[in-house]
N, C-alpha and C positions, 0 to 999 in steps of 0.2 A: 736260074741260079744254080751254081755248082754245089756239090755236096758240102754241107756244113760239118767240119770235123768234130769228133767227140773230144771234149776237153775235161780232164780230171785234175784234181788237186790232191796233194798230200798234206795240205795245211789243215790244222785243227780249226774249229769254229773260232776259238779265241785268237789264233794267229791270223786268220782271214779278217776278223774284226779289226785287229791291230793294223793291218795293211790298208783297209778300206775306210776306216773312220775319218782319217784326215781328208780324203776326197769328199766325204759326206759333209764334214764341217766347213770346208772351204766353199763348197757349192751353196750350202745353206747361208753362209756369210754373204756371198754375192747376191742371193735372192733377198736377204734382209736389207742389204745396202740399197737395193732398188725400191725399197718402201713396202715390200710384201711381208709385213710384220707377222702375219699368221703362220708363216713357215717356221717360226720359232717353236711351234707345237709339234713339228715333225720329228719322229724318233727313228733311229737306225737299228736294224736287226740283221744279223746274218742267219740265213735260213736255207738249209740244203735243198729243200723242196722247190726252191725258185729255179733250179736248173733242171726243169722237167722236160725240156727239149734242148737240142744242141744250140739253139740261138737265144734261149731264154736265160737271162742272168739276173734280172731284178724285176720288182713290181712295186706298185704303190697301192695302199689300201684305198677303198672307195671313199673313205672320209678324208683322205689326204694326210692323215696323221702318222702313217708308218711307211717307211721305205724299207723293203726287204731285199737283201742281196744274197745271191748264191756265193758260197766260198770260192767257187771257180772264177768269179769275177776278178779276184785278186791275181789270177794268172794271165789276164789279158794285158796288152800294151796300155800304158797310161792314157793314151788318146781315146781308147774305147771306154775305159773306166770313167773318164771325165764326161764323154758323150752320153753314156748310159745314165750316169748320175744326174746330169743336166736334164735329160729326158724325164727321169722319174720326178725330179723337182718340178718340171713342167706339169706333170700330172698332179702332184701334191697341190700346186698353186691353183690349178683348174678346179680341183675338188674342194679346196678350202675357201675359194671365192666363186661359188657356183653362179653360173650365168654371166659373170662379169667379163670373161674372155670368150671371144668368138672369132671364127675365120671370116675376115672381111676381104675387101678388094686388094688391100695392101698387106695381106698376111694377117697375123693375129692382132685384133684390136680389143680395146677395153672400154666398157661402158660403166657408168656410175648409176647405182640404184637411186641415189638422191635426186638425180635429174630426170627421172622417168616416172610415169604414172604407175600406180599399182596394177592396173589392168594390163599395161604393156609388159610389165615385169612378169606377170603371171603367164602371158603368152610366150615370152622368151624362155621362161622356166620349163614349160611344156616341151618346147622345141629342144632345149638343152638336154632334157632327160631322154629324148628319143634320138640323140645323135648316133650315127653309125660308128662302128669300130674305127674306120679310117679317119673320120673327123675327130674323134677323141685323140687318136695318136698324133695326127697332124697339129692339133691344138697344143698338145704337150710340147712338140718340137718348136712350134711358133712362140710359145711363152718363153721357152729357154732362149730362143734367138733374141726375143725382145729384151730379156734381162741381160744377156751376155754380149749382145751386139754382133753375133756371128751365127750363121746357120749351122744346124746339125746336118751332117752328111751320113750316108749309109754306105759302108764299104766292106770289102772282104767277102769270102764265100758265104758267110752267115748274114751279110748285110746288117752289120752292127752300127749303132750310132757312134759318131766321133766328130771332132772338129778339124781334123787334119785333111781329110779327103772324102770323096764319095759323092753320091748322087742324092737327089731328093728321095724321100721315103717312097718306095714302090707301093702302088695301090695293092691292097689285100695282104700285105706282109704280116705274118703272124709270128 
């Protein structure tokens, strides 16, 4: 991977919020329309500490209820903003619906707790809690693909998520 350039912004937090909130709301709307009603709980925050490395522009809280975006995200091409936002909503969905989504033979699949025994669900929960970083990241991408109907690609020197171009998520990408 070639060097990821340093990206800075002159936008204030409020200005960055104004640029990014529409992307957040549109993505949440798409996830809600797909029947993932718990994403209504997800809140949006602009947080400068999210840009702690050159390729890090956003994160999702481990309970799935917060998506935090660096103000520098507002400086990227919209295809990357959409890809990153979709990826973070994939995480939010994964965390709001623990154990329901998993990597299967055909990509991300969903299981229903109602159709499984308690013993099986407990086994799956233990496995879900021990997933590797790569599995968590690929699950987020897969959920976004399942909801939006198109795969997330990784492109540019920073290997950022987008829907325009790119390759599958490289193993070990941080």
